[in-house]
C-alpha positions, -999 to 999 in steps of 0.1 A, spaced: 0 0 0 28 23 9 46 15 -24 14 23 -43 11 57 -26 47 64 -35 42 56 -72 10 77 -73 28 106 -57 58 103 -80 35 101 -110 16 133 -99 49 151 -94 62 140 -127 29 152 -144 31 185 -126 67 191 -137 58 182 -173 28 206 -172 50 233 -156 77 228 -182 51 231 -209 38 263 -195 73 277 -191 80 268 -228 52 292 -239 66 326 -249 47 358 -254 61 380 -282 50 416 -277 45 437 -308 43 475 -305 21 492 -331 10 528 -336 -16 532 -364 -53 526 -355 -63 490 -349 -86 492 -380 -56 500 -403 -46 471 -425 -12 468 -408 -30 461 -375 -62 444 -388 -45 421 -413 -6 421 -413 1 415 -376 -28 391 -370 -18 370 -400 19 369 -390 8 361 -354 -11 331 -367 19 320 -388 41 322 -358 18 303 -335 13 276 -361 50 273 -370 59 270 -333 30 246 -324 16 273 -301 48 277 -281 51 314 -291 21 336 -287 19 371 -302 3 402 -285 -2 436 -302 2 467 -280 -7 503 -287 0 537 -273 37 533 -267 49 565 -284 57 582 -316 64 558 -345 100 570 -347 106 557 -312 97 521 -322 133 514 -333 146 523 -298 118 505 -280 129 472 -297 166 479 -294 162 485 -257 140 454 -252 110 473 -240 90 453 -266 101 424 -288 89 435 -322 77 466 -339 76 484 -372 81 519 -384 86 542 -414 123 548 -422 117 585 -430 108 592 -394 146 589 -386 164 611 -411 201 604 -415 201 569 -401 183 552 -430 194 563 -465 197 532 -486 160 523 -479 151 554 -500 159 533 -531 124 519 -531 109 553 -525 122 569 -557 95 582 -580 81 565 -611 86 529 -599 52 520 -614 46 489 -593 22 477 -566 31 477 -530 34 439 -530 58 440 -559 78 468 -544 80 451 -510 94 419 -525 120 439 -545 128 459 -513 135 427 -493 156 410 -520 177 441 -528 182 448 -491 195 413 -485 218 414 -515 231 449 -514 221 469 -484 222 447 -453 260 448 -451 258 486 -446 241 478 -412 217 507 -412 194 486 -389 222 480 -363 208 466 -331 177 452 -348 168 419 -365 150 429 -397 122 404 -403 104 423 -431 106 453 -454 76 467 -473 62 498 -488 28 514 -488 10 520 -520 18 550 -543 17 583 -524 -8 607 -538 -19 644 -533 -47 649 -507 -58 685 -503 -84 706 -486 -88 728 -517 -85 716 -553 -54 721 -575 -51 722 -612 -13 720 -615 16 712 -593 25 749 -593 -6 754 -572 12 736 -544 39 762 -540 39 777 -505 11 754 -493 15 738 -459 20 701 -466 25 674 -441 56 654 -452 66 621 -435 103 622 -444 124 603 -469 119 610 -506 88 630 -498 111 657 -484 130 660 -517 98 661 -537 83 687 -514 115 709 -517 113 707 -555 76 717 -553 83 746 -531 58 736 -504 61 745 -467 69 712 -451 52 703 -418 64 672 -400 41 649 -380 32 612 -377 5 600 -400 -21 595 -371 -20 633 -366 -29 642 -401 -67 642 -397 -66 666 -367 -40 689 -384 -61 692 -415 -93 696 -396 -78 725 -376 -63 742 -407 -27 736 -396 -20 720 -430 -34 724 -465 -27 689 -476 -7 657 -473 12 633 -496 0 599 -486 -15 567 -501 -52 563 -511 -58 539 -482 -56 567 -457 -88 581 -472 -105 553 -452 -81 542 -425 -73 578 -413 -107 591 -423 -92 617 -446 -123 615 -468 -138 638 -442 -112 665 -444 -91 660 -476 -120 664 -501 -97 668 -531 -73 641 -543 -49 640 -573 -40 605 -583 -8 605 -604 0 574 -626 22 553 -604 20 578 -576 45 604 -564 67 580 -543 66 548 -523 71 547 -485 97 524 -470 89 505 -438 107 479 -417 94 452 -393 121 443 -368 128 422 -337 150 424 -307 181 402 -315 185 391 -279 149 380 -277 154 360 -309 187 345 -296 171 334 -263 144 314 -281 147 276 -285 166 272 -319 136 253 -332 112 282 -325 137 308 -337 140 290 -370 102 287 -372 97 324 -367 122 334 -393 107 309 -418 74 329 -417 91 362 -419 115 377 -445 102 378 -481 70 360 -472 61 386 -445 72 415 -468 50 403 -497 20 399 -474 24 433 -459 26 450 -493 -4 431 -505 -24 442 -475 -15 479 -481 -25 474 -518 -59 462 -506 -61 491 -483 -56 515 -512 -85 498 -531 -107 502 -501 -96 538 -496 -104 547 -532 -139 532 -529 -145 550 -496 -135 583 -511 -157 578 -541 -187 569 -519 -180 599 -497 -181 622 -528 -144 632 -526 -133 651 -557 -108 627 -573 -87 637 -603 -74 606 -620 -43 618 -640 -36 598 -671 -1 592 -686 7 622 -708 -17 646 -691 -3 679 -681 0 670 -644 19 638 -654 43 656 -676 48 682 -649 57 656 -623 81 637 -646 99 670 -652 100 677 -615 117 644 -606 145 645 -632 179 640 -615 165 623 -584 183 591 -591 216 609 -592 208 627 -560 201 594 -543 234 579 -555 252 609 -541 234 608 -508 245 571 -501 280 574 -515 294 568 -479 275 535 -475 299 514 -494 274 497 -517 267 498 -555 235 520 -552 231 523 -590 231 485 -595 208 480 -565 182 506 -578 183 491 -613 177 456 -599 150 468 -575 131 483 -604 136 451 -626 122 429 -598 93 451 -590 82 457 -626 84 420 -635 69 407 -603 38 384 -608 
């Protein structure tokens, strides 16, 4: 009888230890995000990746999304310092640190966000990673938003009408375009655009069509000019704390990386493309005045003239990075334009 009690006790202890080990094996991966929960990045991209991660790790790694942790430019530091494990941000919010990422932002790419995002990832891995612009971070994805367009309070009939207008610019190539247009640049994170336009702080913004819906710009930016291929693309990174990744079981670390990289980049770009479609539909339904510029129209010719020499300016700006920027930009465009 005593032996039987001993074996039962031992079995219970063993089971308890097994359950405890199983519980300890579960890891929560905290993602900091900053656009509204309804935005495609938070409604589609992170939840999809979260499911990929949980499935790939057989549930050992869970993902939680957290909001309200600060300005998007601080996301890089939050992850570097281990305050959160993963985040994402727009490279243009940190001028000077990220220069090579502006390759994908150059005007006249003429590709979808999904195509541009895949090209962005491949060219980064081949050419740009060695320059270590993301030092202190594990880059798990690179993507772009859809083509940036002109959203205004009042209508314009030519790009010359923008001269002197107060335009919110998010950094990166937008800054160069804004300077060439002669606008008065106003810096602010995207979530602040609605309020600034509503209060008359700015006259307009260069941003993708998706924000007509996700940021409710259809209520305040009642005039939109859609250029063929857009004005620019916007470069974003998704990144992880390297120490967090290193501390994971090798099997889980490999599993997470297997559902990141190009796969995550393509999915993110695709979600932002879908957001642009939804944004255009929402703007049309709201009665926004949308000028669809066709190739060869006066506004298109005007924009093409405006952007001449920007490739050369980009090469010069990254001359200290030690990479073949011209070859990289040429290959990026080839990949994006031929992507199926």
